[in-house]
N, C-alpha and C positions, 0 to 999 in steps of 0.2 A: 503493499500498500504508501503511494506517494499519497503526503501530506502538502500541499498547497492556501490551505485558506484557512483561517479562524477554524469557522464554520466544521470543517474536516477535522480540525484538533480537536473541538472541543467535542464530536462524536466517536473520537476515540477514544475506546477502554480501555484505563489502565489497571483495571484490575487484575489480580493474577501475573501480569507481568513485572511486578519488580524483579530488581536484580540486586544481589551482594556483590559491589564492585568497588572495594576501598582500593585506591592506590598502594602496594605495595614495598615496589622496588622503582626504578628509573632506569630504564636504557640509552646510554649516551655512548656517542662518539668520538674520541678524541679527535682534536682540527688539524693532524699532523700534514695534512697535504690538504687543509683549506687555506684558498687564495675566489679570487674571484677573476676567473677565465674567461668567460663571455658574460653577455648580459639578458637575461632573463626576465627580467622584471625594470621596471622606474628604478630601482630603487641603486642597483648597479649599474646604472648609465655613469661615464667616468670613475668609473671605478676600479676597472680592471688593472691589475699589478699592484693595487694599491694597501693591499694587507698587509700588517707589521706580522708576520709569524710566532712573535715571542710574544707579541703583549696579547694575540689573540690565546694562545696557550693558557697566560697569567688569567685570562676572562674566562675560558672554559674549566680553568680550578680551580678560581672561586663560584664557578655556576656549579660545582661539584661538588663543595664545600658547603654550600646555602642547604642544598639536596640532604646532604647529611644529615647536616645538623637540625632540621628539622627533623629525622627520625626518619627517612627511608634510604634503603639499600642501592645500592647501586650497578649496574650491571654496565659493562663495555661492549661494544662490538670491536675488530678489529679492524683501524684504517688499515685503506688500499689505494696506491699509490694510484695516480687519475683522478680519482673522486675526488672534486675538488670542493662539492657539494654536503661528501658523506657527514659533517659533523650534522646536518639538519636530517638526524634519524626519523621524526616525525613526519616525514613523507614518502619513504618507499611501503607503508603499510598502516594498516591500524589494527590494534591490537585492541583484545574486549572479550568477554566473557559472553558465550553461546548461551541459551535456554537454560541448558542443564547445568550451567555453571562451570563447564570445562573451559580449557584456554583456547583462545578463537584470532586467527591472524587474516586480515582482510588483504591481499594482495596486492599493490598498486600496478599501473600500467602508469609509467612517467612521460609526461610530456615530449619534453626534449632529450635529443639523444644521446648529452651530454653525462644525463642524468638516470637514465636508463639502468647502466646497469650497478645502480647502488639496492635493485632492489633484492636479487641475488642473493649476498650478504645477511640482508636481515631477512630472506624467506628461509635461508639456512639455519638461523639462531633459532627464528620460530619451531621450525620443524624440529629439529634438537630437544626445544622444551616442551614439542608433544602437542603443541595447539594446534586444532584444524585451521587447514590452510582452504581460502574460499579464494578461486582465482578466476579472472577474467576470459572466458574465451574468446578464441580469435572472432568468433561471428558475432559476438558485441560491440562495436562501434562505441569509440571516445576512449579517452581517458581519466584517471581516476588518480589520485595524491594522496592518498591513504587519511592519514593523523594532518594531514595540512587542513584538507578541505571538510572534513569526516569527526565529527564529537557527536561524543557518546551522550547522550541524558542521564544524568544519575539514576539509580536506583528504579529504572526502567528499560522497559526493550525498545527502544527510540532511539534513532539516531537523527540528529540536527548536520543534513549536508548541502554543503557549499555549491554552488551551480557559479563554473565562470571560467577562464582562461585557462585554469587547470584541472575541472573536473567537469564531465556530459555527463545531463539527468539518465541519458541511455544505462550507464552503467548503476546511477540508482538504483533505477528499473530492476535490472537484473538482481542486485542484489538485496533487493524488498522481496522478489519471488522466488529468488532462492532459499533465503532464509528466513521469510514469515517477517517481514521485518520493516515498521512502517517508520518511512522515512523522511523527515519535516524538509522542504528543499528551499531554498535561501538563494534567491538571485544576485550576485555582487556587480555592482556597477559602478565601480569605481576602481584602475587600475593600480593605485597605491597597494590596494587591499585586495590583491591578488588569489590570494586562501583567505578560509574561512576565517585560521586561527588568527589571523593578523586584527580581528575587528570584533571576533566571538569568544569571550571568555566564560564559560558555564564553572560558578562559582558550588552550585548548590544542588536539590531540587528544585526550589523556587527563584533562583537569582542567578542573572547573570551580569558579565558586562562588554558596553555595544560602543562599536561606532557607529554612531547613527547614519552619517553622511554613505555609509559603504552598502547599505541596504536602498530598494527601491518601499515603494510606501506597501506592498504586498507581505513583504518581508517582515518589516518594521510590524505591522500587523499580526504575523505567525509569532515573532518573538514575543509580542506583547499579553501572546494568549499562552505563549506555554510559560512564563516563568510572571509571576507575583510580581517582582522587581525588576527593572532592566537600572544598572547602574551606568550612568555614559562615562565614556572614557574621554578625557581634553580632545577636542578635534585637532587644535594643533599639536598638541604631545603624540597623538597617534600616527600624523603624517612624518613627525620629525624624529620623533624616538619609539616607531612602534610601541606607544604604549599598551596598545589592543591586545599584543603578542604577550599575556601573561598568562603565570600558570599559577591555580591555585586547587593540588592536588589530595587535600584532606580538608576543605569545607573551612578553614581556620588559617592558613599561611596562603599568602600570594607571593609570590614569587616575579616582580614590576623589572621590565627596562629601567635604570635611571636613566634621572635626568625628567622625572614626566611628573611635577610635586601637586599640580591639583589633583590628577588622576589618584596618586597616592593617597591625599588626603579624603579623595572623594571612598577609597574601599574602606580609608580607617574609621568615617565615619559609618561604614555599614561593618564595624566591629569587626574587622579583618585584622589581622598582623600583616604587615608590608615589609617584605623583603627586598630593598633594590640591590638590582644585581649589571652593573655595567656589561653592557656588550656590543659597545661600540664600535670593534675591527666586524662582528658579524651584523652588523646594521648597513654593514659597506654592500654587503649582499641579501639587504631587505630581509634577512631573518633576524630574531632573537631568541629571549627564552624557551618561549613551546615549542618551537620550531628544532629547537637541537636536543627536546625531550622525547621520550615516548612512556606513556603510562603504565606499567604492568599490573595485574589485577591480579596474580596468579601467584 
C-alpha cells in the first residue's frame, strides 16, 4: 500500500503492526578514501579535491565517540579503495526488522555509477549478520538509495519514502507489495535536499524534525497527519549546515551538525539532549551525521 494523502494515512490501521525497534548498534565506515571526486548534488559543486583527509578523520572519530558516549555499540565496514563516498553508509541499504522481528536489509540500487560498488560490501555485511535480504529485481525500473530516502516510523510497520532525484516510486511499490509494507510517499522539491534524510528526522512515534521548504503541500499535509508535533529545522541552517540531517537513535539524544544554534534550541525546547558534531569536511559532499551512520536494531 502506497500512502499519498492524509485520508489514506488516517484510514491506515496501525493496530497489531507495532515493532520493537530500539537502535542497539550503529554501523559506520571509516573515511579512509573519502573525497569529493565528482559532483552528484549542489553541495559538491566547487568542492572537488577540497577535502582535508586528516580533518575528516578527526571529525569521523568525534562522531564515533559521541555515538559511543550515549551508550550505543559501533560496528564498522572495511573501507574499500576507490569508494570516495562509502563513509555515507546510510545509502547502500536500509536495515530494519521484518514483521516477525527478524533482521531485514533492503538493498539499494544506487543512481550514480561511482557509488554502485558501495552496495556489495554492505550487502555482504548484512548477509553475515543473518539478515533477510530484499533486492530489487531487474524488471523493476528505477533507483533506490536505502536509508538516505527511506525512514522507518518507530513502533509501526510503516515506512516514510522520499521520491526525488535518487529514489523513484516504482521501487517503493515493489517493496510495498513484496513486504506487505505501507509506505507514505513524500515528494522532494528542492535540489538542496536531494535525500529524505536531509529534511526529515524522525524523533519518536509522535515527533519529527522537518525542513518545510523541502516538501510540497501534499507532503506537508501527510507529515502533519503522521506526527503530532513537527519541529521546524531553521531554513538557513538546513541549507548551509544540513541541520535537517540530524540523528535521534533513542528518542532522547540528538546528534546535530554543529553550527545550527536555532535548530539546537528548538530541539532542546522539545526536551531533547543535543550533541553538536562538527562535520564540515563531509558537508562539502552534501552529507552529515545521519548519512554517516546506519542504525542496527537487532
